[in-house]
Backbone of each chain as nested JSON, in Angstrom:
{
  "chains": [
    {"id": "A", "residues": [
      {"number": 1, "name": "UNK", "atoms": {"N": [143.02, 114.912, -31.953], "CA": [142.203, 114.797, -31.572], "C": [142.041, 113.404, -32.029]}},
      {"number": 2, "name": "UNK", "atoms": {"N": [142.582, 113.123, -32.907], "CA": [142.377, 111.512, -33.775], "C": [142.713, 111.075, -33.425]}},
      {"number": 3, "name": "UNK", "atoms": {"N": [143.814, 110.42, -31.822], "CA": [144.138, 109.562, -31.429], "C": [143.432, 109.178, -29.856]}},
      {"number": 4, "name": "UNK", "atoms": {"N": [142.077, 109.713, -29.901], "CA": [141.252, 109.44, -28.726], "C": [141.084, 108.754, -28.444]}},
      {"number": 5, "name": "UNK", "atoms": {"N": [140.73, 107.748, -29.198], "CA": [140.605, 106.159, -29.086], "C": [141.808, 105.084, -28.558]}},
      {"number": 6, "name": "UNK", "atoms": {"N": [142.863, 105.927, -28.257], "CA": [144.015, 104.931, -28.789], "C": [144.572, 104.914, -26.769]}},
      {"number": 7, "name": "UNK", "atoms": {"N": [144.422, 103.547, -26.355], "CA": [145.116, 103.216, -25.138], "C": [146.798, 102.585, -25.438]}},
      {"number": 8, "name": "UNK", "atoms": {"N": [147.854, 103.126, -24.584], "CA": [148.637, 103.228, -24.635], "C": [148.737, 102.19, -23.229]}},
      {"number": 9, "name": "UNK", "atoms": {"N": [149.012, 100.484, -23.952], "CA": [149.069, 100.26, -22.35], "C": [150.784, 99.915, -21.791]}},
      {"number": 10, "name": "UNK", "atoms": {"N": [151.315, 100.813, -20.868], "CA": [152.026, 99.995, -20.169], "C": [153.16, 99.132, -19.153]}},
      {"number": 11, "name": "UNK", "atoms": {"N": [153.608, 99.972, -18.541], "CA": [153.955, 98.872, -16.588], "C": [153.027, 99.062, -15.523]}},
      {"number": 12, "name": "UNK", "atoms": {"N": [151.834, 99.872, -16.406], "CA": [150.794, 99.657, -14.337], "C": [150.133, 98.953, -14.94]}},
      {"number": 13, "name": "UNK", "atoms": {"N": [149.1, 98.765, -13.749], "CA": [148.826, 97.215, -13.249], "C": [147.565, 97.902, -14.453]}},
      {"number": 14, "name": "UNK", "atoms": {"N": [146.994, 95.815, -15.111], "CA": [145.768, 95.852, -15.96], "C": [144.692, 96.823, -15.702]}},
      {"number": 15, "name": "UNK", "atoms": {"N": [144.342, 96.874, -14.682], "CA": [142.364, 97.66, -13.706], "C": [143.025, 98.77, -14.276]}},
      {"number": 16, "name": "UNK", "atoms": {"N": [144.518, 99.527, -14.583], "CA": [144.058, 100.682, -14.714], "C": [143.564, 100.667, -15.931]}},
      {"number": 17, "name": "UNK", "atoms": {"N": [144.202, 100.211, -17.136], "CA": [143.697, 100.712, -18.336], "C": [142.684, 99.951, -18.909]}},
      {"number": 18, "name": "UNK", "atoms": {"N": [142.243, 98.563, -18.076], "CA": [141.084, 98.42, -17.757], "C": [139.542, 99.756, -17.651]}},
      {"number": 19, "name": "UNK", "atoms": {"N": [140.591, 100.369, -16.759], "CA": [139.375, 102.006, -17.46], "C": [139.639, 102.735, -18.189]}},
      {"number": 20, "name": "UNK", "atoms": {"N": [140.481, 102.848, -18.456], "CA": [141.035, 104.135, -19.563], "C": [140.346, 103.276, -20.679]}},
      {"number": 21, "name": "UNK", "atoms": {"N": [140.084, 102.099, -21.506], "CA": [139.094, 101.823, -21.943], "C": [137.731, 102.101, -21.802]}},
      {"number": 22, "name": "UNK", "atoms": {"N": [137.425, 101.617, -21.067], "CA": [135.957, 101.0, -20.096], "C": [135.634, 103.124, -20.471]}},
      {"number": 23, "name": "UNK", "atoms": {"N": [136.085, 104.068, -20.551], "CA": [135.694, 104.972, -20.579], "C": [135.82, 105.647, -21.761]}},
      {"number": 24, "name": "UNK", "atoms": {"N": [137.16, 105.102, -22.361], "CA": [136.528, 105.486, -23.638], "C": [135.184, 104.715, -24.96]}},
      {"number": 25, "name": "UNK", "atoms": {"N": [134.358, 103.616, -23.615], "CA": [133.51, 103.319, -24.836], "C": [132.479, 103.961, -24.136]}},
      {"number": 26, "name": "UNK", "atoms": {"N": [132.351, 104.353, -22.858], "CA": [131.638, 105.428, -21.788], "C": [131.288, 106.332, -22.591]}},
      {"number": 27, "name": "UNK", "atoms": {"N": [132.256, 106.926, -23.167], "CA": [131.901, 107.939, -23.835], "C": [131.692, 107.944, -24.403]}},
      {"number": 28, "name": "UNK", "atoms": {"N": [132.115, 107.358, -25.878], "CA": [130.497, 107.23, -27.418], "C": [131.607, 106.55, -27.802]}},
      {"number": 29, "name": "UNK", "atoms": {"N": [132.629, 106.769, -27.877], "CA": [133.741, 105.646, -29.196], "C": [133.277, 104.105, -29.027]}},
      {"number": 30, "name": "UNK", "atoms": {"N": [132.973, 103.957, -30.841], "CA": [132.608, 103.217, -30.876], "C": [133.549, 101.588, -31.118]}},
      {"number": 31, "name": "UNK", "atoms": {"N": [134.632, 102.751, -31.883], "CA": [136.207, 101.13, -30.91], "C": [137.018, 101.824, -30.648]}},
      {"number": 32, "name": "UNK", "atoms": {"N": [137.816, 100.91, -29.585], "CA": [138.536, 101.766, -29.103], "C": [140.35, 100.354, -29.541]}},
      {"number": 33, "name": "UNK", "atoms": {"N": [141.013, 101.717, -29.687], "CA": [142.465, 99.978, -30.187], "C": [143.493, 100.609, -29.054]}},
      {"number": 34, "name": "UNK", "atoms": {"N": [144.014, 98.925, -28.863], "CA": [144.884, 98.863, -27.623], "C": [146.435, 98.864, -28.375]}},
      {"number": 35, "name": "UNK", "atoms": {"N": [147.52, 99.431, -27.638], "CA": [148.129, 99.544, -28.238], "C": [149.84, 99.106, -27.889]}},
      {"number": 36, "name": "UNK", "atoms": {"N": [150.158, 97.913, -27.816], "CA": [151.441, 98.244, -26.352], "C": [152.813, 97.602, -27.499]}},
      {"number": 37, "name": "UNK", "atoms": {"N": [154.08, 97.621, -26.942], "CA": [154.94, 97.469, -26.447], "C": [155.779, 96.464, -25.919]}},
      {"number": 38, "name": "UNK", "atoms": {"N": [156.659, 94.939, -26.508], "CA": [157.578, 94.394, -26.205], "C": [156.889, 93.745, -24.368]}},
      {"number": 39, "name": "UNK", "atoms": {"N": [156.754, 93.375, -23.075], "CA": [156.226, 92.813, -22.37], "C": [155.262, 93.38, -22.297]}},
      {"number": 40, "name": "UNK", "atoms": {"N": [154.711, 94.938, -22.321], "CA": [153.848, 94.988, -21.936], "C": [152.703, 94.542, -22.323]}},
      {"number": 41, "name": "UNK", "atoms": {"N": [152.896, 93.47, -23.879], "CA": [151.924, 92.891, -24.814], "C": [151.073, 92.186, -23.76]}},
      {"number": 42, "name": "UNK", "atoms": {"N": [151.158, 91.398, -23.072], "CA": [151.223, 90.122, -21.994], "C": [149.072, 91.076, -21.743]}},
      {"number": 43, "name": "UNK", "atoms": {"N": [149.82, 92.797, -21.407], "CA": [148.973, 93.089, -20.216], "C": [147.884, 93.516, -21.472]}},
      {"number": 44, "name": "UNK", "atoms": {"N": [148.181, 93.942, -22.077], "CA": [147.326, 94.352, -23.386], "C": [146.446, 93.259, -23.424]}},
      {"number": 45, "name": "UNK", "atoms": {"N": [147.14, 92.786, -23.375], "CA": [145.739, 90.771, -23.797], "C": [144.872, 90.99, -22.696]}},
      {"number": 46, "name": "UNK", "atoms": {"N": [145.578, 91.279, -21.642], "CA": [144.836, 90.845, -20.38], "C": [143.563, 92.032, -20.709]}},
      {"number": 47, "name": "UNK", "atoms": {"N": [144.229, 93.056, -20.858], "CA": [142.742, 94.449, -20.717], "C": [141.874, 94.439, -21.395]}},
      {"number": 48, "name": "UNK", "atoms": {"N": [142.322, 93.703, -22.797], "CA": [140.675, 93.179, -23.75], "C": [139.731, 92.245, -23.013]}},
      {"number": 49, "name": "UNK", "atoms": {"N": [140.644, 91.65, -22.293], "CA": [140.043, 89.851, -22.528], "C": [139.058, 90.446, -21.034]}},
      {"number": 50, "name": "UNK", "atoms": {"N": [138.891, 91.493, -19.736], "CA": [138.862, 91.483, -18.123], "C": [137.757, 93.055, -18.899]}},
      {"number": 51, "name": "UNK", "atoms": {"N": [137.966, 93.593, -20.071], "CA": [136.961, 94.515, -20.639], "C": [135.874, 94.38, -21.082]}},
      {"number": 52, "name": "UNK", "atoms": {"N": [136.422, 93.077, -22.547], "CA": [134.867, 92.406, -22.759], "C": [134.018, 90.994, -21.864]}},
      {"number": 53, "name": "UNK", "atoms": {"N": [135.243, 90.624, -20.606], "CA": [134.254, 89.582, -20.31], "C": [133.619, 90.237, -18.715]}},
      {"number": 54, "name": "UNK", "atoms": {"N": [134.57, 91.43, -18.508], "CA": [133.313, 91.619, -16.809], "C": [132.767, 92.795, -17.085]}},
      {"number": 55, "name": "UNK", "atoms": {"N": [133.042, 93.915, -18.079], "CA": [132.488, 95.002, -18.067], "C": [132.14, 95.372, -19.253]}},
      {"number": 56, "name": "UNK", "atoms": {"N": [132.343, 95.239, -20.359], "CA": [131.599, 95.166, -21.643], "C": [130.963, 93.936, -22.281]}},
      {"number": 57, "name": "UNK", "atoms": {"N": [130.192, 93.2, -22.134], "CA": [129.665, 92.144, -22.359], "C": [129.7, 92.888, -23.874]}},
      {"number": 58, "name": "UNK", "atoms": {"N": [129.47, 93.391, -24.809], "CA": [128.911, 93.837, -25.293], "C": [130.298, 94.587, -26.388]}},
      {"number": 59, "name": "UNK", "atoms": {"N": [130.665, 94.083, -26.068], "CA": [132.497, 94.524, -26.325], "C": [133.216, 93.435, -27.556]}},
      {"number": 60, "name": "UNK", "atoms": {"N": [133.237, 92.946, -28.857], "CA": [134.17, 92.352, -28.978], "C": [135.582, 92.795, -29.654]}},
      {"number": 61, "name": "UNK", "atoms": {"N": [136.337, 91.708, -30.112], "CA": [137.702, 91.75, -30.562], "C": [137.246, 91.94, -32.168]}},
      {"number": 62, "name": "UNK", "atoms": {"N": [137.338, 92.772, -33.214], "CA": [137.449, 93.294, -34.211], "C": [139.269, 93.252, -34.952]}},
      {"number": 63, "name": "UNK", "atoms": {"N": [140.218, 93.583, -34.198], "CA": [141.208, 92.93, -34.74], "C": [142.11, 93.158, -34.569]}},
      {"number": 64, "name": "UNK", "atoms": {"N": [143.055, 92.067, -34.374], "CA": [144.84, 92.137, -34.162], "C": [145.459, 92.205, -34.811]}},
      {"number": 65, "name": "UNK", "atoms": {"N": [146.604, 93.205, -34.187], "CA": [147.771, 93.106, -35.39], "C": [148.518, 92.625, -34.789]}},
      {"number": 66, "name": "UNK", "atoms": {"N": [149.633, 92.597, -35.122], "CA": [151.642, 92.256, -34.422], "C": [152.484, 92.612, -35.918]}},
      {"number": 67, "name": "UNK", "atoms": {"N": [153.085, 93.413, -35.041], "CA": [154.663, 94.187, -36.112], "C": [155.66, 93.817, -35.075]}},
      {"number": 68, "name": "UNK", "atoms": {"N": [156.73, 94.404, -35.984], "CA": [158.066, 94.792, -35.303], "C": [158.691, 96.375, -35.6]}},
      {"number": 69, "name": "UNK", "atoms": {"N": [158.923, 96.633, -34.934], "CA": [159.392, 98.626, -33.72], "C": [160.656, 98.311, -33.766]}},
      {"number": 70, "name": "UNK", "atoms": {"N": [161.594, 99.238, -34.938], "CA": [162.793, 99.582, -34.648], "C": [162.636, 100.858, -34.08]}},
      {"number": 71, "name": "UNK", "atoms": {"N": [163.43, 100.217, -32.506], "CA": [164.502, 102.031, -31.705], "C": [165.569, 101.571, -32.091]}},
      {"number": 72, "name": "UNK", "atoms": {"N": [165.649, 103.362, -31.844], "CA": [167.33, 103.884, -31.827], "C": [167.827, 103.8, -30.47]}},
      {"number": 73, "name": "UNK", "atoms": {"N": [168.423, 103.719, -29.457], "CA": [169.395, 104.037, -28.349], "C": [170.171, 105.32, -27.958]}},
      {"number": 74, "name": "UNK", "atoms": {"N": [170.658, 105.607, -27.159], "CA": [171.068, 106.645, -26.921], "C": [172.58, 106.828, -27.551]}},
      {"number": 75, "name": "UNK", "atoms": {"N": [173.196, 105.29, -27.794], "CA": [174.147, 105.705, -28.96], "C": [174.448, 105.273, -29.959]}},
      {"number": 76, "name": "UNK", "atoms": {"N": [173.128, 105.419, -30.582], "CA": [173.313, 105.51, -32.351], "C": [172.805, 104.02, -32.607]}},
      {"number": 77, "name": "UNK", "atoms": {"N": [173.269, 102.782, -31.566], "CA": [172.662, 101.664, -32.141], "C": [170.634, 101.662, -32.107]}},
      {"number": 78, "name": "UNK", "atoms": {"N": [170.389, 100.07, -33.067], "CA": [169.702, 99.785, -33.32], "C": [168.857, 98.55, -32.452]}},
      {"number": 79, "name": "UNK", "atoms": {"N": [167.25, 98.617, -31.801], "CA": [167.056, 97.092, -31.22], "C": [165.901, 97.236, -31.772]}},
      {"number": 80, "name": "UNK", "atoms": {"N": [164.918, 95.787, -31.864], "CA": [164.383, 95.442, -32.862], "C": [162.929, 94.841, -31.623]}},
      {"number": 81, "name": "UNK", "atoms": {"N": [161.673, 95.878, -31.471], "CA": [161.047, 95.681, -30.267], "C": [159.032, 94.71, -30.643]}},
      {"number": 82, "name": "UNK", "atoms": {"N": [158.684, 93.655, -30.43], "CA": [157.584, 93.516, -31.083], "C": [156.167, 94.139, -30.584]}},
      {"number": 83, "name": "UNK", "atoms": {"N": [155.368, 94.797, -31.64], "CA": [154.347, 95.114, -31.099], "C": [153.308, 94.832, -31.063]}},
      {"number": 84, "name": "UNK", "atoms": {"N": [151.782, 95.586, -30.518], "CA": [151.335, 94.698, -30.982], "C": [149.788, 95.606, -30.569]}},
      {"number": 85, "name": "UNK", "atoms": {"N": [148.281, 95.62, -31.87], "CA": [147.228, 96.5, -31.891], "C": [146.437, 95.958, -32.02]}},
      {"number": 86, "name": "UNK", "atoms": {"N": [145.595, 96.071, -30.609], "CA": [144.133, 95.359, -30.307], "C": [143.19, 96.016, -31.03]}},
      {"number": 87, "name": "UNK", "atoms": {"N": [142.0, 95.499, -31.594], "CA": [140.954, 96.755, -32.204], "C": [140.178, 96.15, -31.401]}},
      {"number": 88, "name": "UNK", "atoms": {"N": [139.087, 96.891, -30.044], "CA": [137.888, 96.492, -29.673], "C": [137.211, 97.465, -30.835]}},
      {"number": 89, "name": "UNK", "atoms": {"N": [135.439, 96.632, -30.824], "CA": [134.828, 97.332, -30.959], "C": [133.329, 96.944, -29.949]}},
      {"number": 90, "name": "UNK", "atoms": {"N": [132.728, 97.885, -29.703], "CA": [131.256, 98.117, -29.01], "C": [130.024, 97.629, -30.083]}},
      {"number": 91, "name": "UNK", "atoms": {"N": [129.581, 96.31, -30.495], "CA": [128.424, 96.428, -30.943], "C": [127.308, 97.191, -31.339]}}
    ]},
    {"id": "B", "residues": [
      {"number": 1, "name": "UNK", "atoms": {"N": [148.742, 63.28, -32.921], "CA": [150.076, 63.308, -34.492], "C": [148.891, 64.286, -34.778]}},
      {"number": 2, "name": "UNK", "atoms": {"N": [147.781, 64.687, -34.128], "CA": [146.805, 65.892, -34.544], "C": [147.2, 67.184, -34.009]}},
      {"number": 3, "name": "UNK", "atoms": {"N": [148.39, 67.595, -32.837], "CA": [149.211, 68.545, -32.48], "C": [150.577, 68.548, -33.195]}},
      {"number": 4, "name": "UNK", "atoms": {"N": [150.714, 67.789, -33.864], "CA": [151.998, 67.916, -34.747], "C": [152.378, 69.062, -35.262]}},
      {"number": 5, "name": "UNK", "atoms": {"N": [151.359, 70.322, -35.125], "CA": [152.157, 71.757, -35.584], "C": [151.385, 72.803, -34.665]}},
      {"number": 6, "name": "UNK", "atoms": {"N": [151.418, 72.292, -33.554], "CA": [151.292, 74.085, -32.702], "C": [152.8, 73.521, -31.524]}},
      {"number": 7, "name": "UNK", "atoms": {"N": [153.252, 74.73, -31.491], "CA": [154.417, 75.44, -30.573], "C": [153.34, 75.936, -29.322]}},
      {"number": 8, "name": "UNK", "atoms": {"N": [154.077, 75.183, -28.018], "CA": [153.761, 75.539, -27.288], "C": [154.557, 76.11, -26.442]}},
      {"number": 9, "name": "UNK", "atoms": {"N": [154.485, 78.034, -26.5], "CA": [155.548, 78.886, -25.495], "C": [155.703, 79.18, -24.083]}},
      {"number": 10, "name": "UNK", "atoms": {"N": [156.652, 78.377, -23.474], "CA": [156.823, 79.327, -21.846], "C": [157.802, 80.559, -21.294]}},
      {"number": 11, "name": "UNK", "atoms": {"N": [158.88, 79.322, -20.748], "CA": [159.457, 80.929, -20.17], "C": [160.718, 80.756, -21.066]}},
      {"number": 12, "name": "UNK", "atoms": {"N": [161.213, 79.068, -22.085], "CA": [162.397, 79.981, -22.296], "C": [162.516, 80.98, -23.764]}},
      {"number": 13, "name": "UNK", "atoms": {"N": [164.242, 81.014, -24.174], "CA": [163.924, 82.142, -24.55], "C": [163.701, 82.307, -25.953]}},
      {"number": 14, "name": "UNK", "atoms": {"N": [163.377, 82.819, -26.554], "CA": [162.246, 83.411, -28.355], "C": [163.297, 82.412, -28.573]}},
      {"number": 15, "name": "UNK", "atoms": {"N": [164.38, 82.008, -29.684], "CA": [164.899, 81.3, -30.373], "C": [165.098, 79.976, -30.416]}},
      {"number": 16, "name": "UNK", "atoms": {"N": [164.277, 79.67, -29.01], "CA": [164.459, 77.913, -28.987], "C": [162.924, 78.345, -29.262]}},
      {"number": 17, "name": "UNK", "atoms": {"N": [161.724, 78.754, -29.358], "CA": [160.652, 78.58, -30.229], "C": [160.717, 78.974, -31.594]}},
      {"number": 18, "name": "UNK", "atoms": {"N": [161.449, 80.106, -31.75], "CA": [161.491, 80.202, -33.419], "C": [162.274, 78.883, -34.366]}},
      {"number": 19, "name": "UNK", "atoms": {"N": [162.973, 78.315, -33.657], "CA": [163.862, 76.954, -34.427], "C": [162.429, 76.15, -34.051]}},
      {"number": 20, "name": "UNK", "atoms": {"N": [161.703, 75.682, -33.417], "CA": [160.908, 74.559, -32.959], "C": [159.713, 75.147, -34.632]}},
      {"number": 21, "name": "UNK", "atoms": {"N": [159.405, 76.502, -34.36], "CA": [158.236, 76.549, -35.394], "C": [159.098, 76.284, -37.007]}},
      {"number": 22, "name": "UNK", "atoms": {"N": [160.564, 76.783, -36.823], "CA": [161.138, 76.582, -38.142], "C": [160.545, 75.799, -38.398]}},
      {"number": 23, "name": "UNK", "atoms": {"N": [161.175, 74.827, -37.99], "CA": [161.475, 72.958, -38.23], "C": [160.15, 73.176, -38.867]}},
      {"number": 24, "name": "UNK", "atoms": {"N": [158.834, 73.463, -37.928], "CA": [157.961, 72.578, -38.007], "C": [157.524, 72.494, -39.744]}},
      {"number": 25, "name": "UNK", "atoms": {"N": [157.849, 73.985, -40.279], "CA": [157.263, 74.483, -41.82], "C": [158.42, 73.629, -42.55]}},
      {"number": 26, "name": "UNK", "atoms": {"N": [159.585, 73.474, -42.163], "CA": [160.963, 73.197, -43.222], "C": [160.718, 71.553, -43.207]}},
      {"number": 27, "name": "UNK", "atoms": {"N": [159.907, 70.821, -41.925], "CA": [159.154, 69.694, -42.126], "C": [157.62, 68.943, -42.624]}},
      {"number": 28, "name": "UNK", "atoms": {"N": [156.974, 70.278, -43.699], "CA": [156.581, 70.595, -44.364], "C": [155.098, 70.764, -44.024]}},
      {"number": 29, "name": "UNK", "atoms": {"N": [154.491, 71.171, -42.995], "CA": [153.735, 71.755, -42.215], "C": [153.343, 73.283, -43.053]}},
      {"number": 30, "name": "UNK", "atoms": {"N": [152.356, 73.3, -43.612], "CA": [152.045, 74.63, -44.235], "C": [151.02, 75.709, -43.668]}},
      {"number": 31, "name": "UNK", "atoms": {"N": [150.894, 75.552, -42.031], "CA": [150.768, 75.986, -40.95], "C": [151.248, 75.488, -39.31]}},
      {"number": 32, "name": "UNK", "atoms": {"N": [151.403, 76.461, -38.755], "CA": [152.179, 76.586, -38.153], "C": [151.055, 77.465, -36.292]}},
      {"number": 33, "name": "UNK", "atoms": {"N": [150.193, 76.812, -35.114], "CA": [149.607, 77.439, -34.015], "C": [150.738, 77.168, -33.458]}},
      {"number": 34, "name": "UNK", "atoms": {"N": [151.398, 79.462, -33.031], "CA": [151.904, 79.081, -31.66], "C": [150.957, 79.72, -30.45]}},
      {"number": 35, "name": "UNK", "atoms": {"N": [151.065, 78.915, -29.519], "CA": [150.234, 78.398, -28.745], "C": [150.881, 79.3, -27.057]}},
      {"number": 36, "name": "UNK", "atoms": {"N": [149.8, 80.303, -26.744], "CA": [150.947, 80.882, -25.137], "C": [149.205, 81.632, -23.821]}},
      {"number": 37, "name": "UNK", "atoms": {"N": [150.066, 80.85, -22.628], "CA": [149.13, 81.857, -22.084], "C": [150.352, 82.677, -20.885]}},
      {"number": 38, "name": "UNK", "atoms": {"N": [149.694, 83.783, -20.423], "CA": [149.815, 85.057, -19.059], "C": [151.51, 85.519, -20.037]}},
      {"number": 39, "name": "UNK", "atoms": {"N": [151.951, 85.629, -19.157], "CA": [153.439, 86.462, -19.626], "C": [154.138, 85.538, -20.988]}},
      {"number": 40, "name": "UNK", "atoms": {"N": [154.039, 84.644, -21.213], "CA": [154.42, 84.052, -22.157], "C": [153.712, 85.137, -23.352]}},
      {"number": 41, "name": "UNK", "atoms": {"N": [153.038, 84.741, -23.485], "CA": [152.61, 85.961, -24.791], "C": [153.19, 86.904, -24.928]}},
      {"number": 42, "name": "UNK", "atoms": {"N": [154.096, 87.687, -24.345], "CA": [154.835, 88.434, -25.343], "C": [156.388, 87.629, -26.159]}},
      {"number": 43, "name": "UNK", "atoms": {"N": [156.351, 86.699, -25.221], "CA": [157.372, 85.382, -26.315], "C": [157.086, 85.813, -27.181]}},
      {"number": 44, "name": "UNK", "atoms": {"N": [155.217, 85.311, -27.423], "CA": [155.165, 84.137, -28.673], "C": [154.792, 85.068, -29.852]}},
      {"number": 45, "name": "UNK", "atoms": {"N": [154.303, 86.338, -29.635], "CA": [154.73, 87.482, -30.63], "C": [156.06, 87.974, -30.742]}},
      {"number": 46, "name": "UNK", "atoms": {"N": [157.009, 87.936, -30.189], "CA": [158.095, 87.517, -30.82], "C": [158.979, 87.182, -31.533]}},
      {"number": 47, "name": "UNK", "atoms": {"N": [158.206, 85.365, -30.587], "CA": [158.98, 84.207, -31.538], "C": [158.512, 84.543, -33.438]}},
      {"number": 48, "name": "UNK", "atoms": {"N": [156.635, 84.631, -33.266], "CA": [155.979, 85.334, -35.042], "C": [156.751, 85.668, -35.454]}},
      {"number": 49, "name": "UNK", "atoms": {"N": [156.881, 86.977, -34.914], "CA": [157.955, 87.757, -36.335], "C": [158.924, 87.865, -36.195]}},
      {"number": 50, "name": "UNK", "atoms": {"N": [159.664, 86.979, -35.196], "CA": [161.442, 86.683, -35.801], "C": [161.252, 85.867, -36.7]}},
      {"number": 51, "name": "UNK", "atoms": {"N": [160.281, 84.414, -36.853], "CA": [160.149, 84.043, -37.76], "C": [159.954, 84.081, -39.508]}},
      {"number": 52, "name": "UNK", "atoms": {"N": [158.927, 85.406, -39.416], "CA": [158.849, 85.824, -40.153], "C": [160.007, 87.45, -41.286]}},
      {"number": 53, "name": "UNK", "atoms": {"N": [159.587, 87.779, -39.809], "CA": [160.918, 88.26, -40.386], "C": [162.395, 88.274, -41.065]}},
      {"number": 54, "name": "UNK", "atoms": {"N": [163.266, 87.654, -40.186], "CA": [164.211, 86.968, -40.238], "C": [164.647, 85.125, -40.812]}},
      {"number": 55, "name": "UNK", "atoms": {"N": [163.112, 84.232, -40.849], "CA": [164.023, 83.212, -41.292], "C": [162.809, 82.806, -42.477]}},
      {"number": 56, "name": "UNK", "atoms": {"N": [161.845, 82.791, -42.504], "CA": [161.151, 82.355, -43.52], "C": [160.289, 83.614, -43.828]}},
      {"number": 57, "name": "UNK", "atoms": {"N": [160.2, 83.983, -45.092], "CA": [160.098, 85.101, -45.763], "C": [158.615, 85.2, -46.032]}},
      {"number": 58, "name": "UNK", "atoms": {"N": [157.851, 84.044, -46.576], "CA": [156.922, 83.505, -47.163], "C": [156.329, 83.265, -46.091]}},
      {"number": 59, "name": "UNK", "atoms": {"N": [156.91, 83.667, -44.452], "CA": [155.201, 82.766, -43.833], "C": [154.851, 84.565, -43.437]}},
      {"number": 60, "name": "UNK", "atoms": {"N": [153.026, 84.262, -43.772], "CA": [152.674, 85.533, -42.852], "C": [151.422, 85.058, -41.826]}},
      {"number": 61, "name": "UNK", "atoms": {"N": [151.4, 86.156, -40.741], "CA": [150.044, 85.946, -39.759], "C": [148.302, 85.329, -40.156]}},
      {"number": 62, "name": "UNK", "atoms": {"N": [147.916, 84.248, -40.162], "CA": [147.611, 83.674, -40.296], "C": [145.552, 84.794, -39.354]}},
      {"number": 63, "name": "UNK", "atoms": {"N": [145.855, 84.372, -38.541], "CA": [144.715, 84.873, -37.515], "C": [145.68, 84.981, -36.238]}},
      {"number": 64, "name": "UNK", "atoms": {"N": [145.394, 85.404, -35.191], "CA": [145.228, 86.013, -33.49], "C": [144.168, 85.842, -33.09]}},
      {"number": 65, "name": "UNK", "atoms": {"N": [144.381, 84.999, -32.041], "CA": [142.6, 84.517, -31.49], "C": [143.374, 84.564, -30.312]}},
      {"number": 66, "name": "UNK", "atoms": {"N": [142.268, 85.577, -28.966], "CA": [143.051, 85.31, -27.472], "C": [141.478, 85.167, -26.878]}},
      {"number": 67, "name": "UNK", "atoms": {"N": [141.889, 84.31, -25.959], "CA": [140.977, 84.258, -24.764], "C": [141.083, 84.14, -23.217]}},
      {"number": 68, "name": "UNK", "atoms": {"N": [140.12, 83.648, -22.676], "CA": [140.587, 83.313, -21.194], "C": [140.095, 81.841, -20.509]}},
      {"number": 69, "name": "UNK", "atoms": {"N": [141.619, 81.583, -19.562], "CA": [141.438, 80.086, -19.829], "C": [141.15, 80.206, -17.943]}},
      {"number": 70, "name": "UNK", "atoms": {"N": [140.208, 79.644, -17.582], "CA": [140.129, 79.479, -16.371], "C": [140.863, 78.003, -15.562]}},
      {"number": 71, "name": "UNK", "atoms": {"N": [141.913, 78.484, -14.639], "CA": [142.778, 77.33, -13.729], "C": [142.303, 77.447, -12.303]}},
      {"number": 72, "name": "UNK", "atoms": {"N": [142.804, 75.584, -12.764], "CA": [142.309, 75.299, -10.68], "C": [143.733, 75.581, -10.091]}},
      {"number": 73, "name": "UNK", "atoms": {"N": [143.45, 75.836, -8.891], "CA": [144.97, 75.906, -7.975], "C": [144.14, 74.849, -7.479]}},
      {"number": 74, "name": "UNK", "atoms": {"N": [145.759, 74.205, -6.911], "CA": [145.886, 73.648, -5.866], "C": [144.896, 73.592, -4.434]}},
      {"number": 75, "name": "UNK", "atoms": {"N": [144.557, 74.496, -3.836], "CA": [143.367, 74.801, -3.153], "C": [142.017, 74.573, -3.396]}},
      {"number": 76, "name": "UNK", "atoms": {"N": [141.952, 74.332, -5.052], "CA": [141.01, 74.5, -5.639], "C": [140.077, 75.558, -5.51]}},
      {"number": 77, "name": "UNK", "atoms": {"N": [140.162, 76.541, -5.355], "CA": [140.36, 77.601, -6.017], "C": [140.4, 77.595, -7.251]}},
      {"number": 78, "name": "UNK", "atoms": {"N": [139.774, 79.176, -8.659], "CA": [140.137, 79.706, -9.447], "C": [141.08, 80.855, -9.724]}},
      {"number": 79, "name": "UNK", "atoms": {"N": [141.938, 80.794, -11.35], "CA": [141.865, 81.766, -11.528], "C": [142.509, 82.024, -13.255]}},
      {"number": 80, "name": "UNK", "atoms": {"N": [142.316, 83.641, -13.575], "CA": [141.855, 83.322, -15.401], "C": [143.3, 84.0, -15.691]}},
      {"number": 81, "name": "UNK", "atoms": {"N": [143.412, 83.543, -16.915], "CA": [144.703, 83.655, -17.209], "C": [144.269, 83.324, -18.592]}},
      {"number": 82, "name": "UNK", "atoms": {"N": [144.858, 84.949, -19.481], "CA": [144.51, 85.578, -20.483], "C": [145.439, 83.84, -21.646]}},
      {"number": 83, "name": "UNK", "atoms": {"N": [144.768, 84.211, -22.808], "CA": [145.698, 82.429, -23.386], "C": [146.487, 83.322, -25.154]}},
      {"number": 84, "name": "UNK", "atoms": {"N": [146.559, 82.851, -25.818], "CA": [147.152, 83.6, -27.44], "C": [146.722, 82.197, -28.787]}},
      {"number": 85, "name": "UNK", "atoms": {"N": [146.384, 82.581, -29.495], "CA": [147.382, 81.733, -30.149], "C": [147.252, 82.339, -31.614]}},
      {"number": 86, "name": "UNK", "atoms": {"N": [148.769, 82.072, -32.139], "CA": [148.777, 82.668, -33.455], "C": [149.228, 82.137, -34.134]}},
      {"number": 87, "name": "UNK", "atoms": {"N": [148.024, 81.811, -35.744], "CA": [147.936, 80.862, -36.268], "C": [148.943, 81.573, -37.722]}},
      {"number": 88, "name": "UNK", "atoms": {"N": [150.292, 80.918, -37.833], "CA": [150.961, 81.2, -39.204], "C": [151.119, 80.058, -40.312]}},
      {"number": 89, "name": "UNK", "atoms": {"N": [150.867, 81.087, -41.435], "CA": [150.281, 80.257, -43.013], "C": [152.084, 80.365, -43.561]}},
      {"number": 90, "name": "UNK", "atoms": {"N": [152.629, 79.202, -44.388], "CA": [153.662, 79.738, -45.589], "C": [152.42, 79.974, -46.751]}},
      {"number": 91, "name": "UNK", "atoms": {"N": [153.297, 80.491, -47.593], "CA": [152.323, 81.029, -48.136], "C": [152.475, 80.355, -49.625]}}
    ]}
  ]
}
């Protein structure tokens, strides 16, 4: 239950993640963390911007972190992928 | 000359922006700002991560800002696009 306030952004359209984040806040979370990797990072930023500009105007960006994750592929090799966490806070 | 330390990330491959950022630092900038819009935001994050993990290990992420820009299209309509600025600082 500790990850209740985390929304993982992937390849779906932005509005489905906007809905997920908005629902978390409306169920009482004071903070929601949006996580994404690789190409989905752009969608994570879109999600944060749409939530705070169009749905919940008392929500602010509290923190943004970027990092690199090392993934193992099926052949046992490794590849690096950028990841991002955007922490939104309801004021 | 005031934008000398800004690197605009677009559709080229990551390494060309990594080179641009690394060159700015090596020419004496203490801070370089990476700017991107839309889908290029993921590439901007890749650029920052590759610079600090593989090229300049004394460089840190100083700040990350996200915002929304309104663009006018040729028909006079408007569309919103997310944008990001990553400020890297050499320690």
